[in-house]
N, C-alpha and C positions, 0 to 999 in steps of 0.2 A: 504494500500500500504506500502510495506516495505521501510525502510530507504535506502537500497541499490538500490531499483528500482527507488526511487525518485532521488537519486544522479545520476543514469544512465540517466534518462530523462532530468535532468538539464544539464548534460554533453553533451547530444545530442543537446539540444537547443542552448547551448553556442557554440558548435562546428559549427553549422549551421550559427549562427548569426555572429560570428567572421570570418568565411570563406567568407561570402558575403562582409563584410566591408573591410577585407584585400585585397581580390581580386579586389574590385572596386578601391581602392586607388593605387594598383599596375598597373592596366590597364588604368586608367584615363589619365595619361600623354602620352600614346601611341596613343590615338585617339583624333584628333583635334575636337574642338567644331564646329558643323555645324548647323546653324539655317535655317530651311525651313519655308516657309509661306504656310499655307493652307487657301484658300478663300472659305467661306461658305456664300452665299447670301450677297455679298459685304462686309462681315466682315472678317478681316484678323486674323488668329490664328497663332501665332509663336510657332514652336516646335523645341526644341533642340535635333536634331537627334544624335549628338555626344554622349550625355548622355544616350540616349536610346540604342545606339549600345554598349556602354560600359556595361550597365546594362544587356543587353541580353547576352553578352559574359560572364559576371560574373555568370549569372544563369546557363549557359551551363557548365562552368567549375565547379561550385558548385555542380551541379547535378552529374557530373562524379565523383567528390570527395566523394559525399554522397554514391554513389553506391559502390565505391571501399572500403572506410574506415568505413562506418557506417552500422548499422543494418538497412537494407532496410525495415524491418517490422514496424519500428517506423516512420510511415509516418507523423503523425500529429506533433510530436515534431520537426521533421525536417522542416516542413512547418512553424510552429510557430517561430522557430529560424530564418528561411529565412525572414519572414516578420519583425520580431524584428530587424534583422540586416539591413534591407532595410530602416527602419525609419530614421536613421541618414543620409542616402544617399539622402533623399529628399531635404535636404538643399543644396546639391551640384548642383541641377538642376537650371540652370540660363537661364533666358529669356533675350534677348538683351535689351539694354537700351531704344531703340525706342519703343519697345513693352510695356515696363513699363510706359513710359510717355503717350502713347496712352491709356493704361488701366485706367489711372487716369481720363482722360477726357471722356472715353466711359464706360458707366455702363451697357452695354447690356450683355445678358447671354453668347453670343459667345465670348465676350472679357474676361469674367471671367472664361471660361472653360479652358483656357490655364494654369491656376493655378492648375487645377486638373489633368493635363496630367501625371505628375510623379506618382501621387497616383494611377491612372488608370493603368499605366505601372507596378507598383508593384503588384497590385491586379491580373492583367492578367498573369504576370510572375509567381506568386505563384500558380495560377490555372494550368498553363502549367506544372510546376515542379511537382505538385500534381498528375496530370494525368500521367506524365512520370514515377513517382515512382510507381504508381498503376500498370501500364503496366509492369514495370520491375519486380515487385513482382509476377505477373502472369506468366511471362516468366521463372523466376528462381524457380518456385514452384517445 
């Protein structure tokens, strides 16, 4: 691989990563945090839907920016950048204090699953953007 190709791939990854981070912190103050409770077999799972809404909006805007400004053929570097940019955003996911206290006393699997909700959101979001980029590549062939 040539040095210019490597620099191009690195630039694509960095564009995608910093796009996700910048958009998230721009959109986060606009959407209020809303915590919803999901009950599964008498176990309560608390989900921060405000964070999920902001992240979904970020993915939508990032996809549009990728289609407009970047080479749509470089699907994997765009997805790698998207996932790498999403890693720092996982720390912004907050569960309400009541849920944190209840998780200390409850060691069931359903209580621990709410810690993996943002990771699952990032994974599913990356898969959706991957599918959309593939569809876009087929349309613009």
